[in-house]
C-alpha positions in Angstrom: 128.7 108.2 120.5 126.5 110.0 123.1 127.7 107.5 125.8 131.4 108.4 125.0 131.3 111.7 126.7 128.0 111.6 128.6 125.1 113.9 129.4 127.0 115.9 132.0 129.7 117.1 129.5 127.1 117.8 126.9 125.1 119.9 129.4 128.3 121.8 130.2 129.0 122.6 126.6 125.5 124.0 126.1 125.9 126.1 129.3 129.2 127.5 128.1 127.9 128.5 124.7 124.4 129.6 125.5 125.2 133.3 125.0 126.2 132.6 121.4 123.0 130.7 120.7 120.6 133.2 122.4 122.1 136.7 123.0 119.3 137.6 125.3 120.7 135.0 127.8 124.3 136.3 127.6 125.8 137.6 130.8 123.6 135.5 133.0 124.2 132.2 134.7 121.8 129.9 132.9 120.0 126.9 134.2 120.3 124.0 131.7 117.9 121.1 132.1 117.8 118.0 130.0 114.1 117.5 129.3 114.2 114.5 127.0 116.6 112.0 125.5 115.3 110.1 122.5 117.2 107.2 120.9 116.6 106.6 117.2 118.1 103.9 114.9 120.6 106.4 113.5 120.9 109.1 116.1 120.3 110.2 119.6 118.4 113.5 120.3 118.8 115.6 123.5 116.2 118.3 124.2 117.3 121.0 126.6 115.4 123.8 128.4 117.6 126.8 129.1 116.4 129.6 131.4 118.0 132.7 132.9 116.7 136.2 133.8 113.1 135.2 133.5 113.7 134.0 129.9 113.4 130.5 128.6 114.7 128.9 125.4 114.8 125.3 124.1 117.3 123.7 121.8 118.0 120.3 120.4 121.4 118.5 120.2 121.6 115.6 117.6 124.3 113.0 117.7 124.4 110.7 114.7 125.6 107.1 114.9 125.9 104.1 112.6 123.0 101.7 112.3 122.9 98.9 114.8 122.1 96.4 112.1 125.5 96.6 110.5 127.7 93.6 110.9 131.4 93.3 110.2 132.6 90.3 108.2 135.9 88.5 108.6 137.4 90.6 105.8 136.3 93.9 107.4 133.5 94.5 104.9 130.0 95.5 106.1 127.3 93.0 105.8 124.3 95.1 104.8 121.1 94.9 102.8 120.8 96.7 99.4 119.9 100.4 99.7 118.9 103.1 97.3 121.0 105.6 99.2 124.2 104.5 100.9 124.4 105.5 104.6 127.3 107.9 105.4 129.8 107.2 108.1 128.6 108.5 111.5 131.6 110.8 111.9 130.5 112.8 108.8 126.8 113.0 109.3 126.7 115.9 111.8 128.9 118.2 109.7 126.8 117.4 106.6 123.5 118.1 108.5 124.8 121.4 109.9 125.8 122.5 106.4 122.6 121.3 104.8 120.2 122.9 107.3 122.1 126.2 107.0 121.8 126.2 103.3 118.1 125.2 103.4 117.4 128.1 105.7 119.0 130.5 103.3 117.2 128.8 100.3 113.7 129.2 101.9 114.2 132.5 103.8 115.0 134.5 100.7 111.6 133.5 99.3 109.7 135.1 102.2 106.9 132.6 101.7 104.7 132.2 104.8 104.0 128.6 103.9 107.5 127.5 104.8 109.6 127.7 107.9 113.3 126.8 108.3 115.2 125.4 111.3 117.9 127.7 112.7 121.1 125.7 113.2 123.1 127.0 116.1 126.4 125.2 116.2 128.5 122.3 115.0 130.6 120.5 117.6 133.4 118.8 115.6 135.1 117.2 118.6 131.8 115.5 119.5 130.3 115.2 116.0 127.1 116.9 117.1 124.8 119.5 115.6 122.9 122.0 117.8 119.7 123.5 116.5 116.7 125.4 117.7 113.8 123.5 119.1 110.7 123.5 116.8 107.7 123.8 119.2 105.2 122.4 116.7 103.6 119.0 116.2 104.7 116.7 113.3 102.5 116.2 110.4 102.2 112.5 111.4 100.9 113.4 114.8 98.3 115.7 113.3 97.2 113.0 110.9 96.8 110.6 113.8 93.8 112.7 114.9 92.0 111.5 111.8 92.4 107.8 112.7 89.3 105.7 113.0 87.4 106.1 115.3 88.1 109.9 115.1 87.0 111.6 118.4 88.3 114.9 116.9 89.8 115.7 113.6 92.4 118.0 112.1 92.2 119.4 108.6 95.6 118.4 107.3 94.9 119.3 103.6 96.6 122.7 103.6 99.7 121.2 105.4 99.9 118.4 102.9 99.8 120.9 100.0 102.4 123.0 101.6 104.6 119.9 102.2 104.4 119.1 98.5 105.2 122.7 97.6 108.2 122.7 100.0 109.6 119.5 98.4 109.3 121.1 94.9 111.4 124.1 96.0 113.8 121.9 97.9 114.4 119.8 94.8 115.7 123.0 93.2 118.3 123.6 95.9 121.8 124.0 94.2 124.3 121.3 94.8 126.4 121.5 97.9 130.1 120.4 98.2 129.1 116.9 99.2 126.3 116.5 96.6 126.7 113.8 93.9 124.2 112.5 91.2 122.9 108.9 91.6 120.4 106.7 89.8 120.0 109.1 86.9 118.5 106.8 84.3 115.9 104.1 83.7 118.6 101.5 83.5 119.8 102.4 87.0 116.2 102.1 88.2 116.1 98.6 86.8 119.5 97.8 88.4 118.2 98.8 91.8 115.1 96.7 91.3 117.2 93.7 90.5 119.3 94.2 93.6 116.3 94.2 95.8 114.9 91.2 94.0 118.1 89.2 94.3 118.2 89.9 98.1 114.6 89.0 98.7 114.8 85.9 96.6 117.5 84.6 98.9 116.1 85.9 102.2 112.3 85.9 102.1 109.6 83.1 101.9 107.8 84.8 99.0 110.3 84.3 96.1 107.6 83.5 93.6 105.7 86.7 94.4 108.9 88.8 94.3 109.9 87.4 91.0 106.6 87.9 89.3 105.9 91.4 90.6 109.5 92.5 89.7 109.2 91.2 86.2 106.0 93.2 85.7 107.5 96.3 87.2 110.6 96.1 85.0 108.4 95.6 81.9 106.3 98.7 82.8 109.4 100.8 83.5 110.4 100.5 79.8 107.2 102.3 78.7 106.6 104.5 81.7 110.0 105.9 82.6 112.1 108.1 80.3 115.7 107.0 79.5 117.1 109.8 81.7 115.1 110.9 84.8 114.5 114.4 86.2 116.8 115.0 89.1 116.4 117.1 92.2 118.2 117.5 95.6 117.3 114.3 97.4 115.9 114.6 100.9 116.2 110.8 101.5 113.6 110.6 104.3 110.8 112.9 103.3 108.0 111.5 105.6 105.3 113.1 107.8 107.3 112.4 111.0 110.1 114.8 109.7 107.6 117.7 108.9 106.5 120.1 111.6 103.3 122.0 111.1 103.1 125.5 112.7 100.5 128.3 112.8 98.9 129.0 109.5 99.8 125.4 108.3 103.4 126.5 107.9 105.7 123.5 107.3 109.3 123.1 108.5 111.3 120.1 107.4 114.6 118.6 108.8 116.6 115.4 108.8 118.4 115.5 105.5 122.1 115.6 104.4 121.8 116.8 100.8 124.3 114.1 99.7 122.6 113.3 96.4 120.7 114.6 93.4 118.3 111.8 92.6 115.1 111.3 90.6 112.4 113.5 92.0 110.0 110.6 92.0 112.0 109.0 94.8 111.2 111.6 97.5 107.6 111.9 96.3 107.1 108.1 96.4 108.8 107.9 99.8 106.2 110.3 101.3 103.3 108.3 99.8 104.7 105.0 101.0 105.1 106.5 104.4 101.4 107.3 104.4 100.2 103.9 103.2 102.6 101.9 105.3 102.6 103.9 108.5 102.8 101.9 111.7 99.2 102.6 112.7 98.0 101.5 109.3 100.0 98.3 109.2 99.3 97.3 112.8 95.5 98.0 112.5 95.3 95.8 109.3 94.6 99.0 107.3 91.8 100.2 109.5 93.4 103.3 111.0 93.0 105.5 108.0 90.1 105.1 105.5 91.1 104.5 101.9 89.3 107.6 100.8 91.3 109.7 103.4 94.6 108.4 102.2 93.6 109.1 98.6 92.7 112.7 99.6 96.0 113.1 101.4 97.9 111.8 98.4 95.9 114.2 96.1 96.6 117.2 98.2 100.3 116.4 98.5 100.8 115.8 94.8 98.8 118.9 93.8 101.1 120.9 96.2 104.1 119.6 94.4 103.0 119.8 90.8 100.5 122.7 91.1 99.1 123.0 87.6 101.5 120.6 85.9 100.5 117.2 84.8 101.2 114.6 87.5 103.4 111.7 86.2 101.5 109.2 88.2 102.9 106.1 86.4 106.5 107.0 87.2 105.6 107.8 90.9 103.8 104.4 91.2 106.8 102.6 89.9 109.0 104.3 92.5 106.5 103.4 95.2 107.0 99.8 94.2 110.7 100.2 94.4 110.6 101.7 97.8 108.2 99.1 99.1 110.7 96.4 98.0 113.4 98.3 99.8 111.2 98.4 102.9 110.6 94.7 102.6 114.3 94.1 102.3 114.8 96.1 105.5 112.2 94.2 107.4 113.6 90.8 106.3 117.1 91.9 107.2 116.1 93.0 110.7 114.7 89.6 111.4 118.3 88.3 111.2 119.0 90.2 114.4 118.7 88.0 117.5 116.2 89.6 119.9 116.0 87.0 122.7 112.5 86.9 124.3 111.3 89.5 121.9 111.8 87.2 118.9 108.2 86.0 119.0 106.8 89.6 118.9 109.2 90.4 116.2 107.9 87.6 114.1 104.3 88.6 114.7 105.1 92.2 113.6 106.9 90.8 110.5 103.7 88.9 109.5 101.7 92.2 109.7 104.3 94.0 107.6 104.5 91.2 105.0 100.7 91.4 104.6 100.7 95.2 104.1 103.7 95.1 101.8 102.0 92.4 99.6 98.9 94.6 99.4 100.9 97.6 98.3 102.9 95.6 95.7 99.6 94.5 94.1 98.2 98.1 93.8 98.1 99.4 90.2 100.9 101.4 88.7 98.7 103.5 86.4 95.0 103.6 85.6 93.5 101.1 84.7 95.7 99.2 82.3 98.5 98.7 84.8 96.0 97.1 87.1 95.8 94.2 84.6 99.6 94.3 84.1 100.2 93.8 87.9 97.4 91.3 88.4 98.7 88.1 90.0 96.0 85.9 88.4 
């Protein structure tokens, strides 16, 4: 989509509207410089530096697009892997994100809690399906956590930021439904249905059908005793991971990259964050050496305590959702292997072997203490 109208036109739009975005720059001829262009799987980000009258401001323009992995079949249907959350059409994502970020800002600003920041959205460009937002000049939580990799030459205390991230998610889950919001996966039966979809896909596409079948059977059995018939719902973020959390002064956290399309079980976002810790790229590619097990356990404890505060932590339910999300990640990795990558195919297969090893290890972790360890034992 970015290629359709080009950087020059996008720069021109920013220049024309800069007085609306930053009133202190109104009435001056601004200099607009594209500092960075970053391509992601589902979007392209343009970072601009705008200066005039000895004043500088930065902003970000985000242009969503459809996943490169989609394939059209002869009948026009999309050949895709199973997903917990269906991906919206690219021409709707910018409007949804603009609306959602605006509502999130209102939802958190009214609380006047110094632990939480909120991104200021500046504009929606309907003819270009782009959202304009302020630049957040703070490092991501994932970058801060990288300072604690082994060997750690310097370290950052991430504990307060992790607690604040958990508390942010708890408040976000209480966000009232927006116009686009619908409920999904509201019951234990739907959890089992999603589990079976992933299993069916992996049984056809992976080399580990026996492992998939046995682990899935044990998870389904545990779900009957661990999960309630109907599950507690909250506004789903959908990609709540350290890379989407910025940490500012005083450990203030600011979160973005959500569309508020669904109310889903609260365990899903919580488990997504924990899986993002345990299956981060540094951890996978270092054979689990990057972060010490006790450090990951501490990160998890701080995050969960931030979310649940003094409430009892439903660890069994969270662990089951971790398994479900690991299976989804496995399905995604297997699906991507179907993409021809030419000379990069060998490297892709090598990376797949590392991911397979890490995913296996996560699937064999206990669901609850310690009886579920025996339930998930592969002996």
